[in-house]
C-alpha positions as CSV (number, residue, x, y, z in Angstrom):
1,M,-41.9,-35.1,-47.5
2,L,-40.2,-37.5,-49.9
3,L,-39.7,-36.1,-53.5
4,E,-38.2,-39.2,-55.1
5,G,-39.6,-40.4,-58.5
6,L,-41.3,-38.9,-61.5
7,H,-43.6,-35.9,-61.1
8,I,-45.8,-34.9,-64.1
9,P,-46.2,-31.2,-64.8
10,L,-49.8,-30.8,-66.0
11,T,-50.8,-28.8,-69.0
12,T,-53.9,-26.6,-68.7
13,P,-56.7,-27.5,-71.1
14,F,-58.8,-24.8,-72.8
15,H,-61.9,-24.8,-75.0
16,P,-61.5,-23.5,-78.5
17,D,-62.8,-20.1,-77.4
18,G,-60.2,-19.9,-74.7
19,R,-62.3,-20.8,-71.6
20,L,-60.9,-23.3,-69.1
21,N,-61.8,-26.9,-69.9
22,L,-62.0,-28.3,-66.4
23,P,-63.6,-31.7,-67.3
24,K,-60.7,-32.4,-69.6
25,L,-58.2,-31.4,-66.9
26,A,-59.9,-33.8,-64.5
27,A,-59.8,-36.6,-67.1
28,N,-56.1,-36.1,-67.7
29,V,-55.5,-36.2,-63.9
30,V,-57.4,-39.4,-63.5
31,R,-55.3,-41.0,-66.3
32,Y,-52.0,-39.7,-64.9
33,S,-53.0,-41.0,-61.5
34,K,-52.9,-44.5,-63.0
35,S,-49.3,-44.1,-64.2
36,A,-46.1,-44.9,-62.3
37,A,-45.6,-41.3,-61.5
38,A,-45.0,-40.3,-57.8
39,G,-46.7,-37.0,-58.1
40,L,-48.5,-34.3,-60.2
41,L,-47.4,-30.7,-60.6
42,V,-50.4,-28.4,-61.1
43,L,-49.8,-25.0,-62.8
44,G,-46.1,-25.5,-63.2
45,P,-44.2,-23.6,-65.9
46,S,-45.8,-25.7,-68.7
47,G,-49.3,-25.2,-67.4
48,E,-49.5,-21.6,-68.7
49,P,-50.0,-20.2,-65.2
50,A,-49.3,-16.6,-66.2
51,L,-52.2,-16.6,-68.6
52,L,-54.8,-17.5,-66.0
53,T,-56.8,-15.1,-63.8
54,D,-56.8,-15.6,-60.0
55,D,-60.2,-17.1,-60.2
56,E,-59.2,-19.5,-62.9
57,T,-56.1,-20.4,-60.9
58,R,-58.3,-21.4,-58.0
59,D,-60.6,-23.4,-60.3
60,V,-57.7,-25.4,-61.8
61,L,-56.3,-26.1,-58.4
62,R,-59.6,-27.4,-57.1
63,A,-60.4,-29.5,-60.2
64,A,-57.0,-31.2,-60.2
65,A,-57.1,-32.0,-56.4
66,Q,-60.6,-33.5,-56.7
67,A,-59.6,-35.8,-59.5
68,A,-56.1,-37.0,-58.3
69,A,-55.6,-40.4,-56.7
70,P,-54.8,-40.0,-53.0
71,E,-51.4,-41.7,-53.3
72,K,-50.1,-39.2,-55.7
73,L,-48.2,-36.2,-54.3
74,L,-49.7,-32.9,-55.4
75,F,-47.6,-29.8,-56.0
76,A,-49.2,-26.4,-56.7
77,G,-47.4,-23.8,-58.7
78,I,-48.3,-20.5,-57.0
79,S,-45.4,-18.2,-58.0
80,R,-46.6,-14.6,-57.8
81,D,-44.7,-11.3,-57.6
82,S,-46.7,-10.4,-54.4
83,V,-45.9,-12.3,-51.3
84,R,-49.4,-11.7,-50.0
85,T,-51.0,-13.2,-53.2
86,A,-48.7,-16.2,-53.1
87,L,-49.6,-16.9,-49.4
88,S,-53.3,-16.5,-50.2
89,L,-53.0,-19.3,-52.8
90,A,-50.9,-21.4,-50.4
91,D,-53.8,-21.2,-47.9
92,L,-56.2,-22.5,-50.6
93,T,-53.9,-25.4,-51.6
94,A,-53.6,-26.4,-47.9
95,E,-57.5,-26.5,-47.7
96,L,-57.4,-28.7,-50.9
97,L,-54.9,-31.1,-49.3
98,Y,-52.0,-30.4,-51.6
99,D,-48.6,-31.5,-50.3
100,A,-46.3,-28.7,-51.2
101,V,-46.2,-25.4,-53.2
102,L,-43.7,-24.6,-56.0
103,I,-42.3,-21.0,-55.8
104,G,-40.0,-19.4,-58.4
105,V,-38.1,-16.1,-58.7
106,P,-40.7,-13.3,-59.0
107,S,-40.6,-11.3,-62.3
108,I,-39.8,-8.1,-60.5
109,L,-36.6,-9.6,-59.3
110,A,-35.7,-11.6,-62.4
111,T,-32.5,-10.3,-63.9
112,G,-31.7,-12.8,-66.7
113,S,-28.1,-13.3,-65.6
114,P,-26.5,-15.0,-62.6
115,D,-24.3,-12.0,-61.8
116,A,-27.2,-9.6,-61.8
117,A,-29.3,-12.1,-59.8
118,A,-26.6,-12.2,-57.1
119,A,-27.1,-8.5,-56.6
120,C,-30.7,-9.1,-55.7
121,R,-29.8,-11.8,-53.2
122,R,-31.2,-10.0,-50.2
123,E,-34.5,-9.4,-51.9
124,L,-34.7,-13.0,-53.1
125,L,-33.9,-14.4,-49.6
126,L,-36.5,-12.2,-48.0
127,Y,-39.1,-13.2,-50.6
128,F,-38.6,-17.0,-50.2
129,Q,-38.1,-17.0,-46.5
130,T,-41.2,-14.9,-45.8
131,I,-43.3,-17.3,-47.8
132,A,-41.7,-20.3,-46.2
133,D,-42.3,-18.8,-42.7
134,Q,-46.0,-18.2,-43.2
135,S,-47.1,-20.9,-45.7
136,P,-49.2,-23.7,-44.3
137,L,-47.5,-26.0,-46.8
138,P,-43.8,-26.8,-47.3
139,I,-41.9,-25.1,-50.2
140,V,-40.2,-26.5,-53.3
141,L,-38.1,-23.8,-55.0
142,F,-38.1,-23.5,-58.8
143,S,-35.0,-22.3,-60.6
144,S,-35.5,-21.7,-64.4
145,R,-33.1,-20.9,-67.2
146,D,-34.3,-17.3,-67.3
147,R,-34.9,-16.9,-63.6
148,R,-32.0,-18.6,-61.8
149,I,-31.7,-18.7,-58.0
150,P,-28.0,-18.1,-57.2
151,I,-26.2,-21.0,-55.6
152,D,-25.2,-18.9,-52.5
153,A,-28.9,-18.1,-52.0
154,L,-29.9,-21.7,-52.5
155,V,-27.4,-22.8,-49.8
156,D,-29.0,-20.3,-47.3
157,L,-32.5,-21.3,-48.3
158,A,-31.9,-25.0,-48.0
159,A,-31.4,-24.5,-44.2
160,H,-35.0,-23.4,-43.8
161,P,-37.0,-26.2,-42.2
162,R,-40.0,-25.5,-44.5
163,I,-38.0,-25.6,-47.8
164,L,-37.8,-29.2,-48.9
165,G,-35.9,-29.0,-52.2
166,L,-35.4,-27.6,-55.6
167,L,-36.9,-28.1,-59.1
168,D,-34.1,-27.1,-61.4
169,D,-35.0,-26.4,-65.1
170,V,-31.4,-26.8,-66.1
171,A,-30.2,-29.4,-63.6
172,L,-26.5,-29.7,-64.7
173,P,-24.7,-32.4,-62.7
174,A,-21.9,-30.1,-61.6
175,G,-24.4,-27.5,-60.3
176,I,-26.3,-30.1,-58.4
177,Q,-23.2,-31.6,-56.9
178,S,-21.9,-28.2,-55.9
179,I,-25.2,-27.4,-54.1
180,L,-25.4,-30.8,-52.3
181,H,-21.8,-30.7,-51.3
182,R,-22.3,-27.3,-49.5
183,I,-25.4,-28.5,-47.7
184,A,-24.4,-32.1,-47.0
185,S,-25.0,-31.6,-43.3
186,I,-28.7,-30.9,-43.7
187,K,-30.8,-34.0,-42.8
188,R,-34.5,-34.3,-42.2
189,E,-36.8,-37.1,-41.2
190,V,-39.7,-37.7,-43.6
191,T,-42.8,-39.9,-43.3
192,V,-43.0,-42.7,-45.8
193,T,-45.0,-45.9,-46.4
194,P,-43.6,-49.4,-45.5
195,V,-42.3,-49.6,-49.1
196,F,-40.7,-46.2,-48.8
197,A,-43.2,-44.3,-51.0
198,A,-44.3,-40.8,-50.1
199,V,-47.2,-40.3,-47.7
200,T,-49.6,-37.7,-49.0
201,A,-51.9,-35.3,-47.2
202,R,-54.9,-37.0,-48.7
203,M,-53.7,-40.4,-47.5
204,K,-53.5,-39.0,-44.0
205,A,-56.9,-37.4,-44.2
206,A,-58.5,-40.7,-45.4
207,A,-56.9,-42.6,-42.6
208,T,-58.1,-40.1,-40.0
209,H,-61.6,-40.1,-41.5
210,A,-61.7,-43.9,-41.4
211,S,-60.6,-44.0,-37.8
212,A,-63.1,-41.3,-36.7
213,S,-66.0,-43.0,-38.4
214,F,-65.5,-46.5,-36.9
215,V,-68.1,-47.5,-34.3
216,S,-67.1,-50.3,-31.9
217,A,-69.4,-53.3,-31.3
218,D,-69.5,-52.5,-27.5
219,S,-70.9,-49.0,-28.2
220,L,-73.7,-50.5,-30.3
221,F,-75.0,-52.6,-27.5
222,A,-74.5,-50.1,-24.7
223,S,-78.3,-49.5,-24.5
224,P,-81.1,-52.1,-25.0
225,S,-82.9,-49.7,-27.4
226,T,-79.9,-49.3,-29.7
227,T,-80.3,-50.7,-33.2
228,A,-77.2,-52.5,-34.5
229,V,-76.2,-51.7,-38.1
230,A,-73.7,-53.9,-39.9
231,N,-71.1,-51.8,-41.7
232,A,-68.1,-52.7,-43.8
233,Q,-64.8,-53.2,-41.9
234,P,-63.0,-49.8,-41.7
235,T,-59.9,-49.1,-43.8
236,P,-56.8,-50.4,-42.0
237,P,-54.8,-47.7,-40.2
238,L,-52.1,-46.0,-42.3
239,R,-48.8,-47.7,-41.6
240,T,-45.8,-45.4,-41.9
241,R,-42.1,-45.3,-41.1
242,T,-39.5,-42.6,-41.4
243,K,-36.6,-42.0,-43.7
244,S,-33.7,-39.6,-43.4
245,V,-33.2,-37.3,-46.5
246,G,-31.2,-34.2,-47.3
247,F,-32.1,-31.3,-49.5
248,Q,-33.8,-32.9,-52.5
249,V,-33.3,-31.9,-56.1
250,L,-35.6,-32.6,-59.0
251,A,-34.5,-32.4,-62.6
252,G,-36.8,-30.2,-64.8
253,N,-34.9,-30.7,-68.1
254,T,-36.0,-33.7,-70.1
255,H,-32.6,-33.7,-72.0
256,S,-30.6,-34.3,-68.8
257,I,-32.7,-36.5,-66.5
258,L,-30.1,-39.2,-66.4
259,E,-27.2,-36.8,-65.9
260,A,-29.0,-35.0,-63.1
261,L,-29.8,-38.3,-61.3
262,R,-26.1,-39.2,-61.5
263,G,-25.3,-35.8,-60.1
264,G,-27.5,-36.4,-57.0
265,A,-31.1,-35.5,-58.1
266,V,-33.7,-37.7,-56.5
267,G,-36.3,-37.5,-59.2
268,A,-37.5,-35.5,-62.2
269,A,-40.4,-33.3,-63.3
270,P,-39.8,-32.7,-67.1
271,A,-42.4,-31.0,-69.2
272,F,-42.4,-33.8,-71.7
273,A,-43.8,-36.2,-69.0
274,A,-47.2,-34.6,-69.7
275,A,-47.1,-36.3,-73.1
276,A,-45.1,-39.4,-72.3
277,P,-45.1,-40.2,-68.6
278,Q,-44.1,-43.8,-69.1
279,A,-41.2,-43.1,-71.4
280,C,-39.9,-40.5,-68.8
281,Y,-40.4,-42.9,-65.9
282,E,-38.5,-45.7,-67.7
283,V,-35.3,-43.5,-67.5
284,L,-35.7,-43.3,-63.7
285,A,-36.6,-47.0,-63.4
286,A,-33.5,-48.1,-65.3
287,W,-31.3,-45.8,-63.4
288,K,-32.7,-47.0,-60.1
289,D,-32.1,-50.6,-61.1
290,D,-28.5,-49.6,-62.0
291,D,-29.0,-50.7,-65.6
292,Q,-26.9,-47.8,-67.0
293,P,-26.9,-49.0,-70.7
294,L,-30.7,-49.2,-70.6
295,A,-31.1,-45.9,-68.8
296,E,-28.9,-44.2,-71.5
297,E,-30.9,-45.8,-74.3
298,K,-34.2,-44.6,-72.7
299,Q,-32.7,-41.1,-72.2
300,T,-31.5,-40.9,-75.8
301,R,-35.0,-41.9,-77.0
302,L,-36.5,-38.9,-75.3
303,V,-34.1,-36.2,-76.5
304,E,-35.3,-35.5,-80.0
305,A,-39.0,-35.9,-79.2
306,A,-38.7,-33.6,-76.3
307,R,-36.8,-31.0,-78.3
308,L,-39.8,-30.7,-80.7
309,A,-42.6,-31.1,-78.2
310,E,-41.2,-28.7,-75.6
311,A,-40.5,-25.9,-78.1
312,S,-43.8,-24.2,-77.2
313,P,-47.0,-24.9,-75.2
314,G,-48.8,-25.6,-78.4
315,N,-46.3,-28.2,-79.5
316,L,-46.4,-29.9,-76.1
317,K,-50.2,-30.0,-76.1
318,F,-50.3,-31.5,-79.5
319,A,-47.9,-34.2,-78.3
320,C,-50.3,-34.9,-75.4
321,D,-53.1,-35.3,-77.9
322,L,-51.1,-37.9,-79.9
323,N,-50.8,-40.0,-76.7
324,G,-54.4,-39.8,-75.7
325,Y,-54.2,-37.0,-73.1
326,F,-56.2,-33.9,-73.9
327,G,-53.9,-31.1,-74.9
328,G,-56.0,-28.9,-77.2
329,L,-55.0,-25.4,-78.1
330,P,-52.8,-23.1,-76.1
331,R,-54.3,-19.8,-74.8
332,L,-53.6,-16.7,-76.9
333,P,-51.1,-15.2,-77.5
334,Q,-49.5,-18.7,-77.7
335,L,-50.1,-20.4,-81.0
336,P,-50.6,-24.0,-82.0
337,P,-48.0,-25.8,-84.1
338,T,-48.0,-25.3,-87.9
339,G,-48.8,-28.1,-90.3
340,E,-45.1,-28.8,-90.8
341,Q,-44.4,-28.8,-87.1
342,R,-47.4,-31.2,-86.5
343,A,-46.1,-33.6,-89.1
344,A,-42.6,-33.6,-87.4
345,I,-44.1,-34.1,-84.0
346,E,-46.3,-37.0,-85.2
347,Q,-43.3,-38.7,-86.8
348,I,-41.1,-38.4,-83.7
349,M,-43.8,-39.4,-81.3
350,K,-44.7,-42.7,-83.1
351,P,-42.4,-44.9,-81.0
352,I,-43.2,-43.1,-77.8
353,R,-46.6,-44.3,-76.7
354,N,-48.3,-44.7,-73.3
């Protein structure tokens, strides 16, 4: 599966009393589906996944999948301490036609420092490899600032055929280059469209359904008693080609999107994209066009706004509200921004519209 481009990490909307607001989630997904983003990340780190019950998690995954446009890749954040629970959620996401699952370091193995994490290497490898072996969907690893996956472990995991890539919340160029240099020999063939965009599970399902529902003219007149019914011409078959890719890295840090791309990342999934998908996409677009001055200008424009908006889930949701996406309130014990913080976010977001 091709991971290139911008992927938007969704926030999770709630009613004022703390209940899930699934209609608002669906409305956000419909609007994000009209953006230039390549994919949507459901229940990623900025989606407050740890504050949801298992039933709520399933409801969010269903609502997002039902509302998303078929050409958008869908990633499901299903990190759990229990391998069994993570695999149960992976089975559900496969039924909902997600494209991949995002898995991070479980809290029981989180150590807070790279040196201590290296001591847990055996347990980390067993955790990720067991899920990758049994999951019906491919895996994208998630390495956060507080729960880092050691580089040595990443190199071993990259060789697994079901592990596609890495979403790195720090995404420093030197780290990306070090990883990619050590796994340069890993190459895989992925299915893409004629214009080299990703082919999603829902695109394949739609093409299969259209092919299966087509009735030929000859079969209509096989019997004299058959009544012919004129139907619309079926959807043309899905045309695809293949592309060779290596282990794919996505930048998860808004402040270093451009640096990560220069270091070898193929795309980005910054939290700030939930509030400003177009502004984030423009960094990737300028870089892809090799307009480095414009890419740097676009990146600089994001930094201060992202610093304020990403300071807390409440701040990010308020920034979403300012750009017409439903953010609403975070779930307790998270708090909304103060009046002073709201004023600062409003000021910094004025030139960043979508």
